[in-house]
TORTI-67543 format. One line per 8 residues: for each residue x, y, z of C-alpha. Coordinates in steps of 0.5 Angstrom, whole numbers. Layout:
% residues N
X/Y/Z  ...;
***
This chain:
% residues 267
182/159/224  177/154/225  176/152/232  173/146/234  170/142/240  169/135/240  169/129/245  175/128/248;
178/135/245  179/141/242  183/144/236  184/148/230  182/145/223  188/145/218  187/144/211  179/142/212;
181/135/213  186/135/220  185/137/227  191/140/230  189/138/238  190/144/243  188/147/249  180/148/250;
176/154/248  177/158/255  184/158/254  184/161/247  179/166/249  184/168/254  190/168/250  188/169/243;
192/163/241  191/156/239  197/152/241  200/146/237  199/139/239  198/132/235  194/132/229  188/128/228;
183/127/222  177/131/222  173/125/219  174/122/226  171/127/230  164/129/232  164/136/233  160/139/239;
157/146/240  163/150/240  161/154/246  157/149/250  156/153/257  155/160/255  154/165/261  149/169/257;
146/168/250  142/174/248  138/174/242  136/179/237  129/180/234  126/183/228  133/185/226  133/184/218;
129/189/214  125/184/210  124/179/216  120/185/219  116/186/213  114/179/212  112/179/220  108/185/219;
112/189/224  115/196/223  123/196/223  125/197/230  128/203/232  133/200/237  135/193/238  130/188/241;
133/183/246  131/177/249  134/171/253  136/164/251  140/160/256  145/154/256  140/149/256  138/151/249;
145/149/246  146/143/242  152/142/237  152/139/230  148/133/229  144/133/236  137/132/235  132/138/236;
127/136/241  120/138/240  116/138/247  109/136/248  107/143/250  108/146/243  105/144/236  108/151/232;
116/150/232  120/154/227  127/155/224  131/161/224  138/161/221  142/166/224  149/169/225  152/168/232;
157/172/235  162/169/240  165/175/245  172/174/246  174/179/252  171/183/257  166/188/254  163/194/257;
161/201/254  165/200/248  164/204/242  161/202/235  168/203/232  172/199/237  166/193/238  169/188/233;
175/188/237  172/185/242  169/179/238  173/172/238  169/169/232  163/167/229  159/161/228  152/158/225;
146/158/229  139/156/229  134/160/234  129/155/234  122/158/236  116/155/239  111/161/236  105/158/239;
108/159/246  113/166/244  107/170/243  102/168/249  105/175/252  109/181/250  115/177/253  118/172/248;
122/167/253  117/162/254  118/160/246  125/161/245  129/159/251  127/151/251  131/145/251  135/144/245;
133/150/241  139/153/240  144/149/235  150/152/234  157/150/230  160/146/227  166/150/229  168/157/231;
171/161/226  176/167/229  174/174/227  180/175/223  178/170/218  171/174/217  173/181/213  166/184/214;
160/180/218  155/184/214  157/181/207  155/174/209  150/169/205  146/166/210  141/160/208  136/155/212;
135/149/208  129/144/211  129/137/208  133/139/202  128/145/200  131/152/201  127/156/206  131/162/207;
136/165/203  139/172/204  145/176/206  147/179/213  147/186/209  140/186/211  141/187/218  138/193/221;
143/193/226  150/190/224  154/186/229  159/192/231  152/196/233  149/190/237  156/189/241  156/197/243;
149/197/244  148/191/249  155/193/252  152/200/254  148/197/260  150/189/260  158/187/261  159/182/256;
164/176/258  169/171/254  164/166/251  158/170/251  153/169/245  149/174/241  144/171/236  144/176/231;
137/175/228  134/172/222  132/173/215  125/172/211  123/166/210  121/163/217  115/158/217  111/162/221;
110/167/215  109/162/210  102/160/207  100/155/210  105/156/215  111/151/215  113/148/222  118/143/224;
116/136/225  119/129/227  124/126/222  125/133/219  132/135/218  134/143/218  141/146/216  144/153/217;
149/155/212  153/161/213  158/164/208  165/163/210  163/159/216  160/153/215  154/148/215  150/146/221;
145/140/220  141/138/226  135/132/226  128/134/229  125/129/234  118/129/238  120/129/245  116/123/248;
111/125/254  113/123/261  110/116/263;
***
């Protein structure tokens, strides 16, 4: 099922045009059930980020074979982890705000995993049973800040730099998370076009790996990496600019679109 958060409510999408009101996401994660309530037209709501305040957001670097190649980096032998935080999370239609501190902001289409239950030291075989569902994500990255040091957080954990949505698709709807088409479209031009089959470490491997040393909790997010075609790898580079519109599309999940706006300097 598709679970959607919006101003004044939460529910599941029925027949792609109606929302059945229900409990909030935390209640769903606790029970695995979305209770019935009134029906309202999907067109009458504005979706928000399906998980607005995740306790943990874990990004994965260089997790597509072809993206590692375009970046001139070897394929990682173990997952590369970095943090983002709740300040970065925005929903569909909300603006990605470019701060004055950077001039090289990039897009990254990603499959985001939402954890459904307490997850500690699980096996690869059991890992997917701990996943509540999936959503689209854009791991927006300030490249000029990201590579100032060996730690990426400065260029990654910026306000508004993690659009997610438009809803959470529950895990039972995604037969194989490693067989999904994934695209990024910038101002109508396709920039990334690949498949999650190209991941170096699949969703199950990532959940198991992270849980060896870090307890994952309901609502935590894992942004699983991006395919080739990022702006930094192009000649000349393509950076997000004021007035742009960037769309992330993932097969079986949906479409996430956000405008881009240059944040005004403080006066």
